[in-house]
N, C-alpha and C positions, 0 to 999 in steps of 0.2 A: 309313683309316676308310671304312666303307661309306656310299654315298650314300643319302639318304632322298628318296623321290620323292612328289610330291603329284599327285593326280588332279584334273583340271579338266573339269567336265561341263556342257554345256548341252543342252537338249532342244527338239525341235520335235514338239509333240503335235497329232495330227490327230484331230478329233472330228466324227463324223457327226451332223448336227443332226436333231432330232425333228420333221421336217415330213412331211406326207402326200405332197407332190409334190417333184420335183427343183428344183434351184436356178434353172434357166433354162427349164424346160418343165413340162408338166402330167403327166408320167409318174409312176407310183407309186414310192415309196421303200421299199416293204415288203420285208423281208428274205426271201430265198429266192425261190420261184416258178420257173416254167419258164424255162430260159435264154433270154435275149434277148426275153422277153415284155414287159418294162417299158421299152420303147424307142420312139423316134420320130425324125423327121429331125433335130431339134435335138440330142438327146443322143447321136446316132450320127454327128454331124458332116457331114450331107448339105449339098452346096453350096446356098447361098441361104437356108438355114434361119436364122431370127433369134432370138436368145435374149432373154428378158424376165425380169428379176430377180424372184424370189419374195420378197415383202415380209416374210414370216415369218422368212426367213434373216437379214435385216438386224436384225429385232427380237431374235432369239436372240443374234446376235453382239454387239449393243450391251448386252444384259442381262448376258452373261458378262463383257464388258469392265468394266462398272460394278462387278460383284461382285468383280473382282480389281484394283480400284483404278486402272483405266486412264483415260487421257484419251480421250474419244471425238472423233475427227476429224469436224468438221462438214462437211467437203468431202472426199470420197474417190472413188476410181474403180477400174475394173478394167483389168488389163493381160494381154497374151498372153505366156505362157511357152512358147516354141517348142522342141519336141523330138519326135522320132519314136520311137514304141514301139507295138507291136501293140494294147495295151489302151487306147490314147489315140486315138480315132477321128478327131479334128480335126487331129491332128499338132501341137496346142498345148493347153495348159491355161489356163483363164481364172482368174487369180489377182489379187493386189494387191501389187505390189512397191513402187511409189513413194509411194502414199497409202493405206495400210491403214486399216481402220475404227477400230482401237484402238491406242494406244501408251502406253508408259511406265507399266506397272502393277507390282504385286507381290502375293505371298501370303506368309504367315508359316507356317513349319512347325515342328514339334517335332523338333529336331535329335538327340534321343536322351536317355536317362536321365542326369540330372545336368548337362545342357548347356542353355544359354540357347536360347530360340526364335530361329530364323534367318529373315531375310527373303530371299526369292528374287525377283529382278527379272524382270519380263516385258517384253521389248523391244517386242513388237507382237502383235496378233491380226489376221489377215486372213481374208477369205472366199475360197473357191475351189470348183471342182467336182472331184469324185472321178473317177478313171479306172475302166475296166472291170476285169475279173478274168481272169487267165490260168489255165487248168486244164491241167496237164501230164499227159497220158495215156501212161504208160510202156508199157503193153501194146500200144497202137496206134502207139507211137513218134511221137506228134504232140502239138501244143499247141492247145487250143481256147480261144476267147475268148467270155466272157459279158459283154455290155454292160449288164446290168441295173443295175450299180452306177455306170455312167458317168453323170455329171451329178448324182449324189447330193450334197447340199450339205455342205461341210466348213467348219470354222474351223480354222486352224492357229495354235496358241499357241506363240510363240517365246520361250524364256527367255533370260536373260543367263547367261553361264558361271559361275554362282554356286555350283554344287553340287560337293562334294568326295568323295562316296562313294556307293555303291549305296544305302545306307540313306537318305541325304538325297534321292536321286532317287525312291525309292519313297514317301517321306513327301510329296514334292511332287506326285507323280502321284495319290496317295490324296486329297490336299487338293483338287486340281483336280476329280477325279471327284465328290467329295462336293458341291462347289459347283455343278457343272454339273447333277448329278442333282437337287439341291434346286431349281434354277431350272426344271427340266423341259425343258432345252435339248437333252438327249440322254440315252439310257439308259446310255451309256458301257460297253456290254458288249464287253469286249476279245475274248471268244471268238467274237463275231460280226463283229469288225472295226470296230465303231463308235467305238473309241478305240485309236489306235496311236501308237507313239513312235519317233522317230528320235533316236539318241543320238550327240551330237558329243563326242568325248573326246580329251584330250591329257594328257601327263604332263610334269612339270618338276621339277627339283631344288627341294626345299623351301626357301623364302626367296628364290628367284630371281625377278627381275621378268620381265614378259612371259609369253606362253604358249608351250607347245611346239607341234609340228605336230599338227593334229587329224585324226582320221578320223571318218567318219560311218557308223553302222550303221542300216540302214533297216527300217522297218515291224515293230518288235518288238511282239508281240501279247499279252503276258502279263507280269505282274510278275516271274515266275520267269525268263522269257527276258531281261528287262531286267537283272536282277541278275546272271545268269550271263554275259551278253554284256559287261557292264561289267568284271566281275572278269577275264574272259578277255582282253579287249582291253588292260586295264591291264597285265596280266602280259606280254602280247606286246610292248607298246611298251617296257616297262622292260627286257626281255631284249634288244631291239634296241639300245637306248642303252648298256646295259652291255657289249655286244659291239663297240661302236664303230660301229654301223651307223646309218643315218638312218631315221626314220619318214617314210613317204610320205603325202602328203595324198591320200586316196582314199575312195571309197565302198565299204563292205564289207557282205556279206550274212551274217547269223547263221544257222547251221544248228543248230537246237535239238536235233535227234536226235543229232548227233555232238558237240555242245558246243564247236564251233569256228566262227570266221568266216573268210571268204575274200574276196579282192579281186574287186569287180565292174568298177570303172572308176576312172579318176582323178577326183578331186573337182572338180565343175564350180563355176564362179563365175557371178555374175549375167550377165556379158557373154556367157557361153557359150550362154545361152538366148535371146539377142536379144529381150529384152523390148521391147514397145511398147504404147501405150494401145490397148485393144480398141475398134475403130471402130464396133461394133454395140451397145455399151452406153453409155448416157449417164452422166456423173458423178452421184454421189449427194450431195444437199445435205440434211443432217440438221437439222431445225428444232428450236427450243426446245420446242415442244409435243410433238413426237415423243419427244424425250429425257425430258421430264417424265412422259409416259405410261409409258415404260419404267421410270423410277425408282419411280413410284407402284405399279407391279405387282411390284416385287422382293419376294420372300418374306423372312421372317426366316431367316437362314442359321444353320448349325449352331453356330458359335462363340457367337453372341448367344443362341441357344436354350438352350445349355448353361448359360450364366450365369443366365438367367431361371429355369430349372428348379431350380438350386441355391437360388435365393432363394424360390421359390414352393412347391416340393413337397418333402415330407419323404421322399426316397428316396435310396439310396446313390449316390455318384458313379459307381460302376461301372455301375449301372443306367442312369444318365443317358447315359453314353458309348455304351452299346449301343443304347438306344432312339433316340437322335438320329443314329445312323449312316444311317438312312433317313428321309427326310421323311415318307413315307407312314406309317411306324411311329410317328413322333412325332405326326403329326396324329391318328392313331388313339388314341394314349395321351391326348392332350389332350381329344378328343371324349368319351371314356368318363368321364374325371374330371369333365368339365363336366356329365355326366348324374347326378352324385352319388356315384360310386364312389370309394373311398379310393385315393389315388395308389399306395400300396405294393401294394395288392391288384391293381390294374391292371398295374403293373410286373411282378408275379409271373407273371401269366398271359402277358404278352408275352415275358418273359425265359425262361419255362419251356416250357409246352406249344406256344406259337406258334413259337418258334425251333426247337424239336425237330421239329415237323411240317414246317416250311420246309426244314430240312436233310434230313430223310428223303425229301422229295418233290422235292428239287432246285429249289425255287422261290425267287423273289425277294420281299421284303416288298411290293413294288408289285403283286404278283399276289394278295395277300390279298383275299378277297371278303366276309368277314363284316362286318356293320355294327357301329358303336360301340354302338348300342341293344341288339343281341343280346348282346354281351359284358357290358354293364352288367346285363342281365337275368340272365345266368348267375351273375355275382358276387352279385347280390341273392338268388338261389335258395340259394346256399351260405351267405350271411350269415344267412338266416332258418332254416337247417337243414332246408330243404325237401328237399334232396338232400345226400349226403355227398361227400367229395372224390373218391372213386373213381368214382362216378356222374357227377360234374361233368366229369371228364376224358373219359368216354365221350360225354357230351353235347357237349363242346367239339369232339371230332373230327368229329361230325356237322355242327356249326355251321361249322367250319373248311372243310369240303368243300362245303357247300351253302347256307351262310348261313341255316340252319334256326332258326326261333324256338325258343329253349330252353324257354320256358314251355309252349308247345304240345307240343313233343317229349316233355317229362317227363310231361305229362298223358296223351298218347296211348299212351306205352309203359309207363305205370304205374310210374314210377321214384321216386315220392315216398317219403321215409322213413316207416316205420311209426311212427305217433305213439302207438299204444296200448301203454302200459307193461305191461299184463297179458300181451299176446301176446309181447313181447320177453322178459319174465321167464320165461314158460313155455318159450320156445325155449332160453334159456340153461340152465335146469334140465335140459332134455332133452339138451343137448350135454354137460353135466357127467356125466349118468347114462350116456351112450353112450361116454364117454371117461374111464373111471375111472383109467387109468394116468397120463394127462396131468394129471388133477385131483390125483392123489397126488403127482406130480412137483412141481407148483406148491406144494402144501402142504409138500413136503420142501425147498423153497428153490430150485427150478429156475425162474427167471424166464421162460426162453424157452418154457416150457410154456403160459404165459398167452397168448402170441402165437398159438400153435397153436389154443387154444380160442377166441380172438377170431375167427380165420380160419374155424373151423368154424361159429361162430354167424353170421358174415356170409354164408357159403355157404347156410346154412339159411334165412336171411332174404332170399336173392336180392339181397344188396347193399343192401337198404332199411333200413339201420340206421346209427347213428353209431358208428364203431369205438371212439372214446374212451368213449362211454356204455356200450358193451358191455363194455369192459375194467373200468370201475368196478363194473358190476353183477356181473361174474364175481368180482371181489375180494370183494364183499359176500357173495355166496353161498358162496364157497369158504372164507371166513374168512382171517385173516392167515396168510401163509406164514412158514416159518422164515427166518432170515437166509440170504441167497443163498449157494449153494454153487458158483456159477459164476464 
């Protein structure tokens, strides 16, 4: 009988925090920039340079810890993790091994269709500084080092080995990303490296106690890479066990282009890094008042927001799920509704034209620039039939790009629908006269001919008419058509 193997997965998720300056110095954390321009003696590890903790880093770390149900350690400190690597200018990383800022938390994930929700344990969250970046130049046959990222503040979120599949891992990462973005603690842009995952994976025969030998795959920078790396490493370990070989405890690097991982080094343990308390940084004592201030500033997170939307707004559950994926989008929705617009009409604009333009332009919801007031004005213009739906979309594109006042734009461009019934009637009569074949087709039972005549009328009116009203007037002037032949 073939053996059935179970995958056991734990994650170490590194998140770059949204601070203007680095964790222990005043250098900029802005992404990009000229290589080695955002550096100083502290973040390049010059002798005698003294680090000073950025208070905002502690605030973000505590806020994330509270949001994922952690206990906040009132007394914590920094330690030196000693190792040599070219992108690590001090030859050590400042981290927290013994007394991290947060411990013993959890998040709940949707484990898949038809399955109960699952709780994933979080062992700890600790603060640390990031390393620099190595740039491998194959043409010049050399490796360059950019220290702009050195000293950028990180939190590392260490899970318990509670996940059993790539699907659960992705659900966990998505949940973490949503929470952290709602808090404003990080943009979690994996393509820019502000959220990265190390995957610790082992396999064991299903039902067996204990864990198998684990490997670690470092710095996976996309959900696709995480999924493929898990599936590949599981298959590799199962194949080793089936052939009677041992799985070695090691660190492996995932090659996304080739779709394989390869061994980097044997897996280090804490003692290999010779941790000791950082002598240049004082321990941190977190007061009641500090923690209460963090609690008071916590926003309503997505899970609670979704429950409230179901109770307060008459919109479909699907709309609620999409709108609440972004805190900015949800805040925009609520602000427009508060100005008097009907929730479903606001939802339609956000789910339709807004998402379409965001996708077309490769933008994030956080980059939206139009104000709630202007979207409310646009909805009011369509409600009053000042403009039709086609013109409304044209106005929205202008508003999306430049936050243009829709009322002023409609007036300046002369886009108001023609309210004079005589003008519209004369135009429709002229369209019928100029298109006798289509008129005859409609009278003969070809319904599609009516659509053509509506289009011709809208063209003649330069879009300044209500298509539904045009259709009704055409039916009146053409008389009843025969039973449809289409």
